[in-house]
C-alpha positions in Angstrom: 51.0 -18.7 -10.6 47.8 -18.2 -12.5 45.3 -20.2 -12.8 45.4 -23.4 -15.5 44.3 -22.1 -18.9 42.8 -25.0 -19.6 40.2 -25.2 -17.4 37.6 -22.3 -16.9 34.9 -21.9 -14.3 31.9 -21.7 -16.2 31.5 -21.4 -19.9 28.4 -19.6 -20.9 27.0 -22.8 -22.3 27.7 -24.5 -18.3 26.0 -21.2 -16.9 22.9 -21.0 -19.1 21.8 -24.5 -18.2 22.6 -23.8 -14.6 20.2 -21.0 -14.7 17.7 -22.9 -16.3 17.9 -25.4 -13.9 17.4 -22.9 -11.1 14.5 -21.5 -12.8 12.9 -24.8 -13.4 13.5 -25.7 -9.8 12.0 -22.1 -8.6 8.8 -23.3 -11.3 8.5 -26.4 -9.5 8.5 -25.6 -5.7 8.1 -22.0 -5.6 4.8 -19.7 -5.6 3.4 -17.0 -7.8 4.0 -13.9 -5.7 3.1 -10.1 -7.5 6.2 -7.8 -7.1 5.4 -4.5 -6.7 7.5 -1.7 -7.4 7.9 1.3 -5.2 7.3 4.9 -7.0 8.9 7.8 -4.5 6.5 11.0 -5.2 8.5 13.0 -3.1 11.9 12.3 -1.2 13.7 13.9 1.6 17.0 14.4 0.3 18.5 15.3 3.6 17.7 12.0 5.6 17.1 10.1 2.3 13.4 8.6 2.7 10.5 9.0 1.2 7.8 11.3 2.6 5.5 10.7 -0.2 5.5 7.0 -2.3 2.6 5.3 -3.8 2.4 1.4 -6.0 0.6 1.5 -8.9 2.1 -1.6 -10.5 2.4 -5.3 -10.1 4.0 -8.1 -11.9 3.4 -11.6 -11.6 6.6 -13.8 -11.0 7.4 -17.2 -9.4 9.3 -17.0 -6.1 10.8 -20.2 -3.8 9.6 -19.6 -0.4 13.2 -20.0 1.5 11.6 -20.1 4.8 10.3 -23.8 5.3 8.9 -23.9 8.1 6.7 -21.0 8.1 7.0 -17.0 8.8 10.1 -16.3 10.6 10.7 -12.9 12.8 9.0 -12.1 16.3 5.7 -13.3 15.5 2.4 -11.8 17.2 4.3 -9.3 19.8 2.2 -7.5 22.8 3.5 -3.9 22.8 2.4 -1.0 24.2 0.7 0.0 21.6 -1.2 -3.0 21.0 -1.0 -6.7 19.3 1.6 -6.1 16.4 2.7 -8.6 13.8 6.2 -9.0 12.4 6.5 -11.9 10.4 9.4 -12.2 7.8 9.7 -14.3 5.4 12.9 -15.1 2.9 12.3 -15.5 -0.9 14.4 -16.7 -3.7 14.1 -15.5 -7.5 15.5 -16.0 -10.7 17.9 -13.3 -11.8 17.0 -13.9 -15.5 12.8 -14.0 -14.5 13.0 -11.0 -12.5 14.7 -9.2 -15.6 12.3 -10.4 -18.1 9.0 -9.7 -16.1 9.7 -6.9 -14.1 13.3 -5.3 -14.5 12.2 -4.2 -18.1 8.9 -2.9 -17.4 8.5 -1.8 -13.6 12.1 0.6 -13.7 14.4 2.9 -15.4 17.1 1.8 -17.1 19.7 2.5 -14.3 17.9 -0.2 -12.2 19.6 -3.5 -12.3 17.7 -5.7 -9.4 14.9 -5.3 -7.1 15.2 -2.9 -4.5 14.7 -2.4 -0.7 11.0 -1.0 -0.4 9.6 -2.2 -3.1 6.6 -4.4 -1.9 5.9 -8.2 -2.8 2.3 -9.7 -2.4 2.0 -13.2 -1.0 -1.2 -15.0 -2.2 -0.9 -18.0 -0.4 -1.7 -16.0 2.8 -2.7 -12.7 1.6 -0.1 -11.0 3.0 1.8 -7.8 1.8 5.6 -7.8 2.5 8.3 -5.2 2.4 11.9 -5.6 1.2 14.0 -5.1 3.6 17.3 -6.3 2.3 18.5 -7.7 -1.0 21.3 -10.7 -0.7 22.6 -10.5 -4.6 26.1 -12.4 -3.6 24.7 -15.7 -2.9 25.6 -18.4 -3.5 28.3 -16.8 -4.3 29.7 -16.8 -8.2 28.4 -20.0 -9.1 29.8 -20.6 -12.4 31.0 -17.2 -12.6 27.1 -15.9 -12.5 24.8 -14.8 -10.1 21.9 -16.9 -11.2 19.2 -15.7 -8.1 18.3 -12.6 -5.7 17.4 -13.4 -1.8 14.7 -11.0 -0.4 14.7 -10.3 3.1 11.2 -9.1 3.5 9.0 -8.3 6.5 5.4 -7.6 6.8 4.5 -4.3 5.5 3.2 -1.4 7.9 0.7 0.4 5.5 1.1 4.0 6.4 -1.6 5.4 3.8 0.4 5.0 0.8 -1.7 5.0 -2.9 -2.1 1.6 -3.9 -3.6 1.3 -7.3 -2.3 -1.9 -9.3 -5.2 -2.8 -11.0 -5.6 -5.9 -9.1 -8.7 -6.1 -6.8 -7.2 -8.4 -4.1 -4.2 -5.9 -3.9 -5.7 -2.7 -4.0 -8.6 -3.6 -1.5 -5.4 -3.5 1.2 -5.7 0.3 1.1 -9.4 0.2 1.3 -9.5 -2.2 4.3 -6.1 -0.8 6.2 -6.0 3.1 5.2 -7.7 6.0 6.3 -11.4 7.3 4.4 -12.4 10.7 4.1 -16.2 11.1 3.3 -17.5 13.6 1.0 -20.9 14.6 0.7 -22.4 15.9 -2.8 -26.2 16.5 -3.8 -27.3 14.5 -6.5 -29.4 17.1 -8.3 -26.0 19.3 -9.0 -23.9 15.9 -10.1 -26.6 13.1 -11.6 -23.3 11.3 -13.0 -22.0 10.9 -9.9 -23.6 7.5 -9.1 -21.8 5.8 -11.9 -18.6 5.9 -10.4 -16.8 2.6 -10.4 -15.2 1.0 -6.9 -11.5 1.3 -6.6 -11.6 3.6 -9.8 -9.0 7.0 -9.3 -10.7 9.8 -9.3 -9.0 13.4 -10.4 -9.6 17.2 -9.2 -8.2 20.4 -9.7 -8.2 22.6 -6.2 -9.4 26.5 -7.0 -5.9 27.3 -6.1 -4.5 25.1 -9.4 -3.2 22.1 -7.4 -4.4 19.0 -9.2 -4.1 15.6 -7.4 -6.2 12.2 -7.5 -7.5 9.7 -4.4 -9.6 6.5 -5.0 -13.1 5.7 -4.4 -14.3 2.9 -2.2 -18.2 3.5 -2.0 -21.1 4.9 -1.7 -23.2 6.3 1.2 -26.7 7.7 2.0 -27.8 10.6 4.3 -30.4 9.5 6.4 -33.9 12.1 5.9 -31.8 13.7 2.9 -32.2 11.0 0.1 -30.7 14.1 -2.5 -27.2 14.1 -0.7 -25.0 11.3 -0.9 -21.8 10.5 0.6 -18.6 9.0 -1.3 -15.8 7.1 0.9 -12.2 8.2 -0.7 -8.7 7.7 0.2 -6.7 10.6 1.3 -6.3 12.6 -1.3 -2.3 13.2 -3.0 -1.2 15.8 -4.8 1.2 16.0 -7.7 3.2 18.9 -6.2 4.3 16.6 -3.1 2.9 19.0 -0.6 -0.3 18.6 1.4 -3.6 20.7 0.9 -6.8 20.7 2.3 -9.9 19.6 0.0 -12.5 22.2 -0.2 -16.2 22.5 -1.2 -16.6 23.3 -4.7 -13.7 21.2 -5.9 -14.9 18.8 -8.7 -13.9 15.1 -8.8 -13.8 13.1 -12.2 -13.4 9.4 -12.3 -11.1 8.3 -14.7 -12.5 5.1 -15.9 -16.2 5.9 -15.9 -16.2 9.5 -16.6 -18.5 10.5 -13.7 -18.5 14.0 -12.5 -19.2 14.8 -8.7 -18.8 18.4 -6.9 -18.0 18.5 -3.2 -20.7 20.3 -1.4 -19.5 19.0 2.4 -16.8 17.2 4.1 -17.5 15.1 6.8 -14.6 15.2 8.8 -16.3 13.5 12.2 -17.5 10.4 11.1 -17.8 8.0 14.2 -18.1 4.6 11.8 -21.0 2.4 11.6 -21.6 -1.3 12.0 -22.2 -1.4 8.6 -18.4 -0.6 7.7 -17.1 -3.3 9.0 -16.9 -5.5 5.9 -14.8 -3.0 4.0 -13.6 -0.7 6.1 -12.9 -1.4 9.9 -14.0 1.5 11.5 -14.6 1.7 15.1 -18.2 1.8 16.1 -17.1 2.8 19.7 -15.6 5.9 18.2 -16.6 9.3 20.1 -15.8 11.7 17.2 -18.9 13.3 17.7 -18.6 13.9 21.5 -15.1 15.0 21.2 -16.2 17.9 18.6 -19.0 19.2 21.0 -16.2 19.8 23.6 -13.5 21.9 22.5 -12.1 22.9 25.5 -10.4 19.2 27.0 -11.4 20.3 30.8 -15.1 20.0 29.7 -14.3 16.3 28.5 -11.8 14.7 30.9 -12.3 14.9 34.8 -9.0 16.0 36.4 -10.4 16.8 40.3 -9.0 15.2 43.2 -11.7 12.6 42.9 -11.1 11.5 39.6 -7.0 11.6 39.3 -6.7 9.8 36.3 -8.7 11.6 34.5 -11.4 9.5 33.1 -14.0 11.0 30.6 -17.2 11.8 31.6 -20.7 9.8 31.2 -22.2 11.5 27.9 
């Protein structure tokens, strides 16, 4: 026997009221977060994963933290690779509010919900989380409609992706956690180079015609050579999705400042100094320069019977 036609499971007015109450509750008990869509630059179509991705937009939106007792997951874990932090968090976001604040601007027309692989910046703890799973059927069709998305997120492991959202507290993550390249230029040949702005995007064209971009972090000076300046930049990304090596003579232009520098040398073996610890946590005990002087590994490691564990020589 079909259901009673005189009783309906949720009219349009009831659905709107229910959704409004959910949004109001999230606004009261939730937290302001930033939703950061992932842009895939190059995709591996065989195993269906992104080879190169970047994050260039961030949308502020309220979310409810479903993990009321704090972060879940394995927490701090001591593994063979050192200390790992595997925090996870469950967030609830309104379906309507996501479409109003994110879906209309951050996606193409065929995207209808948050996607796995996108990021959530959690200002309360300054944490960056990656969406691992989106539950869009729970609670199951209350008054027919689905009012919320439940996002299962884990702490994001940064892998040198380009993060350029225009929000300093988010963009700073790339400067702190990412690798940097050090490019040298002569101030006499590039007089406008000092006008670069922190975290601005630099564009360039290689002699082969390949175009790309990187992000400027800070200036540095070369000891005893005041006319030679160094710029710390992010690893470059190339518009063709492939890897190319930067070469001397490449001209970099600041997108915001319009300043121009010409690369005269690429510093590949910087050891890092204590001065970098504030923004770039390079290891001040790194031995890159020492390694570069010993092309043959046998010149550096002692594999003799007296030293079976191969401890390095003392320099």
